[in-house]
The first five atom37 places (N, CA, C, CB, O) and aatype in JSON, in Angstrom:
{
  "aatype": [6, 10, 15, 19, 6, 1, 15, 3, 16, 10, 2, 1, 9, 1, 1, 9, 9, 3, 6, 6, 10, 16, 3, 1, 5, 1, 5, 0, 10, 10, 12, 10, 15, 19, 5, 3, 16, 14, 9, 6, 6, 0, 0, 1, 1, 10, 11, 16, 2, 1, 2, 0, 10, 18, 11, 10, 10, 8, 3, 0, 1, 10, 1, 10, 11, 1, 1, 10, 15, 12, 6, 7, 10, 15, 0, 8, 6, 19, 10, 16, 0, 13, 6, 2, 1],
  "atom_mask": [
    [1, 1, 1, 1, 1],
    [1, 1, 1, 1, 1],
    [1, 1, 1, 1, 1],
    [1, 1, 1, 1, 1],
    [1, 1, 1, 1, 1],
    [1, 1, 1, 1, 1],
    [1, 1, 1, 1, 1],
    [1, 1, 1, 1, 1],
    [1, 1, 1, 1, 1],
    [1, 1, 1, 1, 1],
    [1, 1, 1, 1, 1],
    [1, 1, 1, 1, 1],
    [1, 1, 1, 1, 1],
    [1, 1, 1, 1, 1],
    [1, 1, 1, 1, 1],
    [1, 1, 1, 1, 1],
    [1, 1, 1, 1, 1],
    [1, 1, 1, 1, 1],
    [1, 1, 1, 1, 1],
    [1, 1, 1, 1, 1],
    [1, 1, 1, 1, 1],
    [1, 1, 1, 1, 1],
    [1, 1, 1, 1, 1],
    [1, 1, 1, 1, 1],
    [1, 1, 1, 1, 1],
    [1, 1, 1, 1, 1],
    [1, 1, 1, 1, 1],
    [1, 1, 1, 1, 1],
    [1, 1, 1, 1, 1],
    [1, 1, 1, 1, 1],
    [1, 1, 1, 1, 1],
    [1, 1, 1, 1, 1],
    [1, 1, 1, 1, 1],
    [1, 1, 1, 1, 1],
    [1, 1, 1, 1, 1],
    [1, 1, 1, 1, 1],
    [1, 1, 1, 1, 1],
    [1, 1, 1, 1, 1],
    [1, 1, 1, 1, 1],
    [1, 1, 1, 1, 1],
    [1, 1, 1, 1, 1],
    [1, 1, 1, 1, 1],
    [1, 1, 1, 1, 1],
    [1, 1, 1, 1, 1],
    [1, 1, 1, 1, 1],
    [1, 1, 1, 1, 1],
    [1, 1, 1, 1, 1],
    [1, 1, 1, 1, 1],
    [1, 1, 1, 1, 1],
    [1, 1, 1, 1, 1],
    [1, 1, 1, 1, 1],
    [1, 1, 1, 1, 1],
    [1, 1, 1, 1, 1],
    [1, 1, 1, 1, 1],
    [1, 1, 1, 1, 1],
    [1, 1, 1, 1, 1],
    [1, 1, 1, 1, 1],
    [1, 1, 1, 1, 1],
    [1, 1, 1, 1, 1],
    [1, 1, 1, 1, 1],
    [1, 1, 1, 1, 1],
    [1, 1, 1, 1, 1],
    [1, 1, 1, 1, 1],
    [1, 1, 1, 1, 1],
    [1, 1, 1, 1, 1],
    [1, 1, 1, 1, 1],
    [1, 1, 1, 1, 1],
    [1, 1, 1, 1, 1],
    [1, 1, 1, 1, 1],
    [1, 1, 1, 1, 1],
    [1, 1, 1, 1, 1],
    [1, 1, 1, 0, 1],
    [1, 1, 1, 1, 1],
    [1, 1, 1, 1, 1],
    [1, 1, 1, 1, 1],
    [1, 1, 1, 1, 1],
    [1, 1, 1, 1, 1],
    [1, 1, 1, 1, 1],
    [1, 1, 1, 1, 1],
    [1, 1, 1, 1, 1],
    [1, 1, 1, 1, 1],
    [1, 1, 1, 1, 1],
    [1, 1, 1, 1, 1],
    [1, 1, 1, 1, 1],
    [1, 1, 1, 1, 1]
  ],
  "atom_positions": [
    [[-22.82, 10.51, 4.99], [-22.17, 10.89, 3.85], [-20.66, 10.52, 3.97], [-22.4, 12.36, 3.61], [-20.13, 9.87, 3.07]],
    [[-20.01, 10.9, 4.98], [-18.62, 10.86, 5.17], [-18.36, 9.39, 5.17], [-18.13, 11.61, 6.46], [-17.33, 8.95, 4.66]],
    [[-19.16, 8.67, 5.68], [-18.96, 7.23, 5.82], [-18.85, 6.43, 4.24], [-20.31, 6.66, 6.75], [-18.02, 5.57, 3.93]],
    [[-19.88, 6.97, 3.44], [-19.88, 6.47, 2.2], [-18.72, 6.87, 1.33], [-21.06, 6.82, 1.62], [-18.23, 6.13, 0.48]],
    [[-18.28, 8.15, 1.63], [-17.12, 8.84, 0.85], [-16.01, 7.99, 1.29], [-16.86, 10.5, 1.21], [-15.29, 7.53, 0.4]],
    [[-15.73, 7.69, 2.58], [-14.63, 6.79, 2.95], [-14.56, 5.37, 2.32], [-14.7, 6.63, 4.37], [-13.54, 4.87, 1.83]],
    [[-15.75, 4.8, 2.41], [-15.85, 3.53, 1.76], [-15.51, 3.63, 0.44], [-17.11, 2.96, 1.85], [-14.64, 2.85, 0.06]],
    [[-15.98, 4.4, -0.38], [-15.67, 4.61, -1.76], [-14.14, 4.8, -2.09], [-16.43, 5.8, -2.21], [-13.56, 4.24, -3.02]],
    [[-13.6, 5.65, -1.21], [-12.11, 5.82, -1.42], [-11.32, 4.63, -0.98], [-11.59, 7.05, -0.68], [-10.27, 4.35, -1.56]],
    [[-11.77, 3.93, 0.01], [-10.97, 2.79, 0.5], [-11.34, 1.64, -0.91], [-11.58, 2.22, 2.32], [-10.41, 0.97, -1.35]],
    [[-12.35, 1.53, -1.35], [-12.58, 0.7, -2.61], [-11.62, 1.15, -3.79], [-14.12, 0.84, -3.1], [-11.01, 0.31, -4.45]],
    [[-11.54, 2.28, -3.98], [-10.66, 2.75, -5.16], [-9.08, 2.5, -4.73], [-10.96, 4.47, -5.51], [-8.26, 2.16, -5.59]],
    [[-8.75, 2.65, -3.51], [-7.43, 2.23, -3.06], [-7.19, 0.76, -3.29], [-7.25, 2.55, -1.62], [-6.19, 0.35, -3.88]],
    [[-8.15, -0.04, -2.79], [-7.94, -1.47, -3.05], [-7.79, -2.05, -4.46], [-8.99, -2.13, -2.49], [-7.03, -2.97, -4.77]],
    [[-8.65, -1.35, -5.3], [-8.59, -1.68, -6.79], [-7.21, -1.07, -7.35], [-9.94, -1.03, -7.62], [-6.56, -1.71, -8.17]],
    [[-6.85, -0.03, -6.95], [-5.42, 0.4, -7.49], [-4.44, -0.42, -6.95], [-5.01, 1.85, -7.16], [-3.57, -0.72, -7.78]],
    [[-4.29, -0.87, -5.89], [-3.46, -1.67, -5.16], [-3.52, -2.98, -5.96], [-3.89, -1.76, -3.66], [-2.45, -3.33, -6.45]],
    [[-4.53, -3.74, -6.16], [-4.71, -4.89, -7.04], [-4.18, -4.79, -8.37], [-6.04, -5.19, -7.16], [-3.48, -5.68, -8.84]],
    [[-4.48, -3.71, -9.01], [-4.15, -3.49, -10.43], [-2.79, -2.97, -10.67], [-5.1, -2.58, -11.03], [-2.25, -3.12, -11.77]],
    [[-2.24, -2.38, -9.74], [-1.05, -1.64, -9.96], [0.41, -2.49, -9.43], [-1.27, -0.19, -9.16], [1.48, -2.55, -10.03]],
    [[0.08, -3.07, -8.19], [1.33, -3.83, -7.69], [1.45, -5.42, -8.08], [1.34, -3.73, -6.08], [0.53, -6.17, -8.4]],
    [[2.73, -5.68, -7.97], [2.8, -7.11, -8.18], [2.38, -7.88, -6.93], [4.2, -7.5, -8.59], [2.14, -7.25, -5.9]],
    [[2.27, -9.2, -6.97], [1.99, -9.95, -5.87], [2.92, -9.82, -4.86], [1.85, -11.21, -6.17], [2.51, -9.65, -3.72]],
    [[4.15, -9.88, -5.1], [5.33, -9.71, -4.17], [5.18, -8.35, -3.44], [6.74, -9.77, -4.99], [5.3, -8.27, -2.22]],
    [[4.92, -7.33, -4.22], [4.96, -5.81, -3.68], [3.64, -6.0, -2.63], [4.7, -4.42, -5.12], [3.71, -5.81, -1.41]],
    [[2.69, -6.31, -3.19], [1.41, -6.41, -2.23], [1.79, -7.18, -0.96], [0.12, -7.21, -2.96], [1.52, -6.67, 0.13]],
    [[2.43, -8.46, -1.04], [2.73, -9.08, 0.17], [3.56, -8.22, 1.11], [3.39, -10.32, -0.1], [3.25, -8.03, 2.28]],
    [[4.66, -7.71, 0.5], [5.6, -6.96, 1.35], [4.87, -5.84, 2.15], [6.74, -6.34, 0.47], [4.99, -5.6, 3.35]],
    [[4.04, -5.15, 1.19], [3.3, -3.84, 1.86], [2.33, -4.36, 2.93], [2.38, -2.89, 0.7], [2.15, -3.68, 3.94]],
    [[1.73, -5.49, 2.77], [0.82, -6.07, 3.76], [1.62, -6.46, 5.06], [0.09, -7.35, 3.14], [1.22, -6.1, 6.17]],
    [[2.72, -7.18, 4.9], [3.39, -7.42, 6.0], [3.93, -6.39, 6.72], [4.26, -8.18, 5.76], [3.9, -6.49, 7.95]],
    [[4.49, -5.25, 6.14], [5.14, -4.2, 6.82], [4.21, -3.26, 7.37], [6.03, -3.53, 5.98], [4.32, -2.83, 8.52]],
    [[3.19, -2.89, 6.5], [2.3, -1.76, 6.84], [1.03, -2.08, 7.59], [1.93, -1.08, 5.63], [0.47, -1.29, 8.35]],
    [[0.58, -3.47, 7.28], [-0.71, -3.73, 8.14], [-0.57, -4.62, 9.15], [-1.8, -4.23, 7.38], [-1.18, -4.49, 10.21]],
    [[0.24, -5.59, 8.91], [0.54, -6.69, 9.97], [1.78, -6.3, 10.91], [0.89, -8.11, 9.19], [2.08, -7.08, 11.81]],
    [[2.41, -5.25, 10.73], [3.48, -4.79, 11.44], [4.7, -5.87, 11.62], [2.93, -4.34, 12.75], [5.29, -6.0, 12.69]],
    [[4.96, -6.51, 10.61], [6.01, -7.41, 10.72], [7.3, -6.78, 10.8], [5.99, -8.3, 9.67], [7.58, -5.84, 10.05]],
    [[8.12, -7.23, 11.66], [9.53, -6.49, 11.67], [10.12, -6.78, 10.15], [10.68, -7.17, 13.0], [9.75, -7.74, 9.46]],
    [[11.08, -5.81, 9.73], [11.53, -6.16, 8.36], [12.58, -7.23, 8.12], [12.03, -5.01, 7.79], [12.78, -7.68, 6.99]],
    [[13.2, -7.59, 9.11], [14.07, -8.86, 8.95], [13.19, -10.12, 8.9], [15.13, -9.01, 10.18], [13.51, -11.06, 8.18]],
    [[12.1, -10.14, 9.65], [11.19, -11.23, 9.39], [10.46, -11.28, 8.25], [10.35, -11.32, 10.29], [10.23, -12.38, 7.75]],
    [[9.95, -10.02, 7.6], [9.36, -10.11, 6.28], [10.44, -10.52, 5.16], [8.7, -8.73, 5.95], [10.18, -11.21, 4.17]],
    [[11.65, -9.99, 5.45], [12.75, -10.3, 4.27], [12.79, -11.84, 4.33], [14.42, -9.58, 4.55], [12.82, -12.48, 3.28]],
    [[12.79, -12.52, 5.62], [13.12, -13.96, 5.6], [11.77, -14.53, 5.1], [13.63, -14.59, 7.09], [11.92, -15.49, 4.34]],
    [[10.68, -14.23, 5.31], [9.46, -14.9, 4.72], [9.44, -14.84, 3.19], [8.17, -14.23, 5.26], [9.08, -15.8, 2.5]],
    [[9.84, -13.64, 2.69], [9.77, -13.41, 1.26], [11.09, -13.94, 0.58], [9.55, -11.85, 0.97], [11.27, -13.82, -0.63]],
    [[12.12, -14.61, 1.53], [13.19, -15.1, 0.95], [14.05, -14.16, 0.2], [12.81, -16.06, 0.21], [14.5, -14.44, -0.92]],
    [[14.29, -12.94, 0.87], [15.17, -12.06, 0.2], [15.95, -11.37, 1.24], [14.46, -11.09, -0.71], [16.01, -11.87, 2.36]],
    [[16.51, -10.3, 0.98], [17.58, -9.49, 2.04], [16.79, -8.24, 2.31], [19.27, -9.04, 1.34], [15.86, -7.85, 1.6]],
    [[17.23, -7.66, 3.4], [16.67, -6.37, 3.92], [16.72, -5.33, 2.71], [17.55, -5.82, 5.24], [15.75, -4.63, 2.43]],
    [[17.91, -5.3, 2.04], [18.07, -4.01, 1.05], [17.09, -4.41, -0.14], [19.81, -3.74, 0.43], [16.47, -3.49, -0.68]],
    [[16.93, -5.66, -0.57], [15.96, -5.85, -1.67], [14.57, -5.64, -1.26], [16.08, -7.2, -2.25], [13.72, -5.29, -2.07]],
    [[14.31, -5.83, -0.07], [12.95, -5.42, 0.38], [12.62, -4.07, 0.47], [12.69, -5.91, 1.57], [11.52, -3.62, 0.18]],
    [[13.67, -3.35, 0.91], [13.48, -1.87, 0.79], [13.17, -1.35, -0.63], [14.72, -1.18, 1.26], [12.26, -0.55, -0.87]],
    [[14.03, -1.9, -1.55], [13.86, -1.49, -2.99], [12.46, -1.93, -3.42], [15.0, -2.15, -3.94], [11.75, -1.19, -4.1]],
    [[12.08, -3.09, -3.05], [10.63, -3.58, -3.52], [9.53, -2.67, -3.06], [10.29, -5.03, -2.95], [8.53, -2.42, -3.73]],
    [[9.83, -2.14, -1.72], [8.77, -1.31, -0.94], [8.87, 0.07, -1.83], [9.18, -1.08, 0.88], [7.83, 0.6, -2.23]],
    [[10.02, 0.56, -2.09], [10.23, 1.84, -2.57], [9.53, 1.78, -4.05], [11.86, 2.23, -2.55], [8.8, 2.71, -4.39]],
    [[9.72, 0.8, -4.83], [9.12, 0.68, -6.12], [7.6, 0.6, -6.04], [9.68, -0.5, -6.81], [6.9, 1.19, -6.86]],
    [[7.07, -0.18, -5.01], [5.69, -0.15, -4.85], [5.11, 1.13, -4.39], [5.33, -1.14, -4.0], [3.97, 1.47, -4.72]],
    [[5.86, 1.81, -3.66], [5.15, 3.28, -3.17], [5.18, 4.21, -4.41], [6.07, 4.12, -1.81], [4.22, 4.92, -4.67]],
    [[6.32, 4.2, -5.19], [6.36, 4.97, -6.5], [5.15, 4.75, -7.39], [7.61, 4.59, -7.31], [4.48, 5.67, -7.85]],
    [[4.91, 3.32, -7.62], [3.84, 3.04, -8.45], [2.35, 3.31, -8.01], [3.98, 1.73, -8.75], [1.4, 3.45, -8.77]],
    [[2.34, 3.35, -6.58], [1.04, 3.62, -5.96], [0.84, 5.15, -6.0], [0.97, 3.05, -4.45], [-0.25, 5.63, -6.3]],
    [[1.89, 5.87, -5.71], [1.83, 7.3, -5.78], [1.42, 7.91, -7.11], [3.1, 7.81, -5.41], [0.54, 8.75, -7.27]],
    [[2.2, 7.36, -8.04], [1.84, 7.71, -9.5], [0.27, 7.35, -9.96], [2.89, 6.86, -10.48], [-0.43, 8.08, -10.65]],
    [[-0.06, 6.24, -9.49], [-1.41, 5.84, -9.95], [-2.49, 6.66, -9.25], [-1.64, 4.34, -9.68], [-3.52, 7.02, -9.82]],
    [[-2.17, 6.93, -7.89], [-3.14, 7.67, -7.01], [-3.1, 8.97, -7.58], [-2.81, 7.7, -5.46], [-4.2, 9.54, -7.55]],
    [[-2.21, 9.58, -8.06], [-2.24, 10.85, -8.66], [-3.02, 10.98, -10.07], [-0.85, 11.25, -8.82], [-3.71, 11.95, -10.4]],
    [[-2.81, 9.92, -10.79], [-3.49, 9.79, -12.14], [-5.02, 9.6, -11.82], [-2.87, 8.49, -13.06], [-5.82, 10.04, -12.64]],
    [[-5.47, 9.01, -10.75], [-6.8, 8.82, -10.31], [-7.35, 9.86, -9.84], [-6.94, 7.92, -9.44], [-8.58, 9.89, -9.81]],
    [[-6.6, 10.96, -9.36], [-7.02, 12.21, -8.68], [-7.41, 12.04, -7.34], [0.0, 0.0, 0.0], [-8.4, 12.63, -6.91]],
    [[-6.55, 11.05, -6.42], [-6.6, 11.0, -5.16], [-5.54, 11.72, -4.48], [-6.66, 9.79, -4.82], [-4.38, 11.56, -4.86]],
    [[-5.83, 12.54, -3.47], [-4.91, 13.31, -2.87], [-4.29, 12.53, -1.59], [-5.57, 14.62, -2.52], [-4.96, 11.68, -1.01]],
    [[-3.15, 12.83, -1.23], [-2.64, 12.28, 0.03], [-3.58, 12.34, 1.25], [-1.41, 12.97, 0.36], [-3.77, 11.37, 2.0]],
    [[-4.17, 13.6, 1.41], [-5.1, 13.72, 2.42], [-6.45, 12.89, 2.31], [-5.39, 15.09, 2.51], [-6.95, 12.47, 3.36]],
    [[-6.99, 12.67, 1.24], [-7.99, 11.73, 0.94], [-7.74, 10.29, 1.27], [-8.26, 11.84, -0.4], [-8.6, 9.56, 1.75]],
    [[-6.33, 9.88, 0.94], [-6.07, 8.41, 1.37], [-5.86, 8.46, 2.97], [-4.65, 7.74, 0.57], [-6.26, 7.46, 3.58]],
    [[-5.39, 9.31, 3.58], [-5.13, 9.36, 4.96], [-6.48, 9.44, 5.65], [-4.2, 10.54, 5.31], [-6.73, 8.82, 6.68]],
    [[-7.23, 10.17, 5.09], [-8.63, 10.17, 5.85], [-9.41, 9.07, 5.76], [-9.5, 11.18, 5.45], [-10.3, 8.86, 6.59]],
    [[-9.14, 8.22, 4.69], [-9.92, 6.96, 4.33], [-9.55, 5.91, 5.47], [-9.49, 6.37, 2.76], [-10.33, 5.03, 5.83]],
    [[-8.2, 6.09, 6.04], [-7.66, 5.11, 6.88], [-7.68, 5.65, 8.47], [-6.16, 4.78, 6.34], [-7.11, 5.05, 9.38]],
    [[-8.35, 6.75, 8.61], [-8.37, 7.15, 10.03], [-9.15, 6.4, 10.76], [-8.75, 8.42, 10.25], [-10.05, 5.84, 10.15]],
    [[-9.07, 6.19, 12.01], [-9.87, 5.32, 13.03], [-11.23, 6.08, 12.77], [-9.26, 5.35, 14.79], [-11.3, 7.28, 12.48]],
    [[-12.23, 5.3, 12.91], [-13.71, 5.71, 12.72], [-14.41, 5.88, 14.07], [-14.51, 4.61, 11.87], [-15.59, 6.21, 14.12]]
  ]
}
């Protein structure tokens, strides 16, 4: 049951990310959060500077937080979905 619940939560999060974030926000989030790319390298790849990248991520996080709240997903549910299994 827990596995199904986690899978459902991950699918909801993926859908929200796809619907809510711009392509550029998704790229930045993927590079920095999933691929662990250093900020300077991510900025270079995205052809921007460090400050603009921080702003891009800030805006992405705000959009995600707002949408997750609207969807009734708590921070605990999101974190639990990404825990090591």
